[in-house]
TIGU-634923 format. One record per residue (C-alpha): residue in one letter; x, y, z. Coordinates in pm, whole numbers, plus 50000, padded with zeros to 5 digits. Each point is the difference from the previous one (the first is absolute). Layout:
// residues N
AXYZ/...
This chain:
// residues 408
M452984995253689/A502335004149699/L503045022549997/T499495036149894/D502365028249909/A498585020550287/W500814972750254/L503524995649863/K500685037550025/A498625000550353/V502304972550132/H503115008049799/R502885011050226/K497755000950306/P501734982350293/R497844974450185/D500204976350294/A499484967949802/T500354986949644/T496765002549805/E498844979549699/K497085007349770/A498724976949726/D498905010049649/R499184974149729/D501744972049806/G502114993050310/L501335035750000/G500445018050329/A501995027750164/R502144997250310/V500725031750200/T503084998550223/L500565017750332/T501665029049818/G497155003849750/K501674982749707/V497344985249768/V500934967749821/F497764983649739/Q500054962150018/I498224970549854/R499004968950194/Y499544966549824/R500494962750039/Y502674981149812/R500034962050012/G497635000950294/K502075024050209/A499175036050084/A502375025549847/R500385037549983/L501855023049757/D500785037050037/L499085018949682/G501185035350075/T499615029750230/Y497565029149994/P500165026549848/A502784987849765/M497444973849895/T496455013049963/L496894980450096/K499194994149633/Q503514987449931/A499834977250304/R496714984749878/D501454994849650/E503114984150147/A497904977250220/L498124987649691/R503304994249816/R501334979450288/R496724980650017/G500444991849634/Q503454985950072/L498554979250280/E497344985349771/Q502774989849758/G501634979850276/H502715024850098/D500735012050352/P499855038249973/R502775002750259/T502394980249780/V498995019449690/K500695032950176/R503454988850113/V500844990249641/E498735033549872/Q502095019250254/A503104979649918/T499455006249630/I499775037450058/A503094999950220/D502004980149747/A498725018649694/P503035011349797/T500475035749895/N500665007749635/E503695004650075/A500264967350193/L498174981349723/V502205014349725/R503214992950190/D498854964550074/W499204994449631/H503315015549900/T501994977050230/R498094967849936/Y499145003949632/C501475029749816/Q503694996650087/A500254965249854/R497955006749687/K500525035649880/V503225015149872/G498975035650087/E498884991650353/K502035028250159/E498475026349774/I496524986150068/L500425002850376/R501515034649965/S496945011749805/F497774989150287/E502275016150258/L499895033249818/H496425001749876/V497784976550207/F501304994750352/P499995037050104/T496225002849945/L498494964950003/G502724979550164/K498564999650352/L496414993149897/P498654964250034/A500164983649659/D496454986450015/E498625033750103/T501695020049726/G497335004149737/L500085007149630/R499335037050052/Q503095003850218/W502154981749748/M498705020849711/D500585032150196/L503664989750008/L500394984949653/E498185025849785/P502195030050099/L503094977849980/A499044989749645/E499805036649899/E503515007150124/K501774966349964/P497964976349783/R502594972249988/I500314999550379/A496215000150039/E499714970549763/R502744981650191/V498285005850334/L496604989349864/T501324968549833/N501954988650303/M497345009250256/K497524978549809/Q502494971650030/V500465007450370/H496244997950063/K499664968149796/W502964984150180/G498625009850339/A496494987649921/R501324965949891/R501664996150337/G497095012450206/I501925030850112/V497455024249851/E496524996949859/Q499645031249788/Q501525006749655/P498755035449931/L502255005949697/A499234967449818/A497845016249731/I502085031749955/S501925005049675/A502975023349958/K498865008249649/E496265004250057/D499905013650356/L503335017950041/H500245010149631/V503594988049976/N501074999649636/R502644972949983/R501225011249661/R500535034950132/V501864990650319/K502114970249895/G503105020349928/R501845006049676/A503064992149793/L502695026849993/D501095014049665/D503615001649880/G500505035850113/E498814991550350/L502344970250019/W502915022849907/L498925025450260/I499674973850275/W503454985749928/Q501695034049983/S498215012250313/M501164969550194/E503605006149897/R499785036350113/S498174992450323/R501284992450347/M498114967250001/P502154972350153/L501584977249742/R497964971450147/S496785018649915/R501135007749646/L500944963549946/F496554989850119/V498255022649749/K502244988649713/L499514963150075/A496245004950034/L499925016349658/L502324974949833/Y498274969350136/G496475014449996/C499494982350331/R497705008150287/P501715022350259/G499324973950268/E501974974249802/L503095021450048/T499435011350359/G499754963850110/A502624985849763/R502534977250169/R503594996549884/E499634962449975/E497425004849723/F502675012949761/D502124973549834/F502635019149802/E501654968449868/E496774987349847/G498825035149923/V496594995550165/W497995019550258/E497684973650146/M497295013050229/P498214974050218/P496194996949965/E499255016950331/R501875031149888/H498035008949689/K496345005849927/T499244972149754/G502124975350196/R497485000950283/V497544984149755/T502194979049769/G502554988050255/R502755006249740/A503165020450036/L500455030949783/R503184997849790/R501545030349834/P503365001249818/I502905020450136/I501485016249690/E503585013050006/E498865036149988/V498094996550329/V502684981350196/P501875032050108/L496785015250137/L499204968850202/R503584997450127/Q499955036450110/A496684995350180/M501384970250189/T503135019450096/L497945029050134/S497474978450184/R500604999050374/H497904968650033/P502014967949947/E497104981949832/L498145026949805/L500735017349669/F498825033450145/S499995012250358/G499255031550192/E502425028849949/S501674998250341/K498834967450160/A500014963049917/V496224999449953/P497834994049691/L499465029849774/N496905018850112/D497124999449751/R499175036150082/S503515010449900/V499484983849660/L496705018249954/S501815033150051/Y502524994849717/P497795014749722/Y499295031150209/N503715005250067/I500794996749630/M497165023149893/R501195026150251/V503544999349854/A498605002449646/K498075031150099/N502555017450222/Q503224992149813/M498854994649643/G496945022349985/K497804971249881/E496554994350148/M499134963049976/A496514985050007/H499564976650294/W501364964849963/S500544970850236/M502464971450032/Y497374977249853/D499895021849689/L503584989349927/R498644964849964/K497375011749752/T502665019549812/A502234969649965/R497124978049887/T498985025749737/H503504999749851/W500234962250013/S497014998149764/T502365011249723/L502934978750113/T498594965050049/E496944977849971/P497025008050229/H500214967550195/V503715005750070/A499275035450121/E497334986450235/V502454974550141/M502515028350053/L497365018550203/G499434969150214/H496514993949866/S498524965649941/L499364989849641/P496295000249911/G497594970650029/V501284964549955/W503215014049848/Q501485003050350/V498974964150081/Y501904983949713/D502765025149927/R502664997050273/H502755017249802/D501665028950185/Y500945019049680/L503325010850157/E501785004249665/E497095019349853/Q499825021850311/A503755006549992/K499835011049637/A497145024150081/Y501765013550312/R503185006949801/A498005018349733/W498155019750271/H503265009050176/E501515011749670/R496945021249920/L499805014850348/T503725008350003/R499595018049667/L496925018950123/V501435012950328/S503475010149883/G500975031549820/D497475026449907/P496284995850077/P498004982049731/M498125021649757/P496235001850080/
């Protein structure tokens, strides 16, 4: 007689003198132990030998579920697999399944660190906005709905961060799938523009006007910001470089005799692709700033260090510079500034360079690759052209930030 729910309820947790077994169909049966534990099992033959596999226990597994599972295991048997081996593989896969946090950190260590200039900021975004809610969930069991529940509110408050998380998590999933670490890529079809409504033109920052440049410079001079911090902001504005190019700058990169700052390929964004060093001129006007930074640095190899220890300058400290300056402008000068970031200094410099030099020279100054086949055949470093533009930019900036504020 086949198994029934009534029989299972009757024997469940009922102690007995001997183990009892009752057959159902498709090799399915139930074994009842001396303590009344009911275990569903399937009996079969594999390569001519009798075998048995436990499927689950009642009532955690219902009779219907046990019958469905028995059919699934029969299907594996017909395909030539031993259901016992398949189950061990499935259990090992579940046990080894990475969480979202483990997957991201693995990707960050094995892929991101060697290929992305902003790898620290990327990991920090995940630490702040993803790991607290989704970090401990298995990556393959975190569905699209859970990701969107996180990303949509984040996009409302911090669209640039939401776009960063989305872009990099798609890369994480793709990287993991290629290595057999995960199977699912739930965010593959999601677009920051279409699904998160991130307007890139609206959130990509801005160029500061002349009055704001004056206010920033004057606020820095009035502030209690360490000289090291003020030098960092000035050099970032003068060179129009990425903040990370300064935080990681090594003293050996600066050749004052030749007048060249040569950054190795692994230290700048385009160098990861082109394999070429980034060469910028060291004009006379900038030498005192670089010399001061080296004197103040507590690290024997780095241009900038922490304030009190011989450690690299913390990226989070750099991110706080605009807020410190805006606070001084408001509290000491009575000027409320619209939000700006360190990266906006780069956009400001590039905007001014458009009137000081040729477009391709300005792009080289930014550290960008020349377009199309131009970069393949043109290996000129444009050092003289860059130096001329940097001197003109330094002269203009000095004129803008000194004396009275520019007229609106």
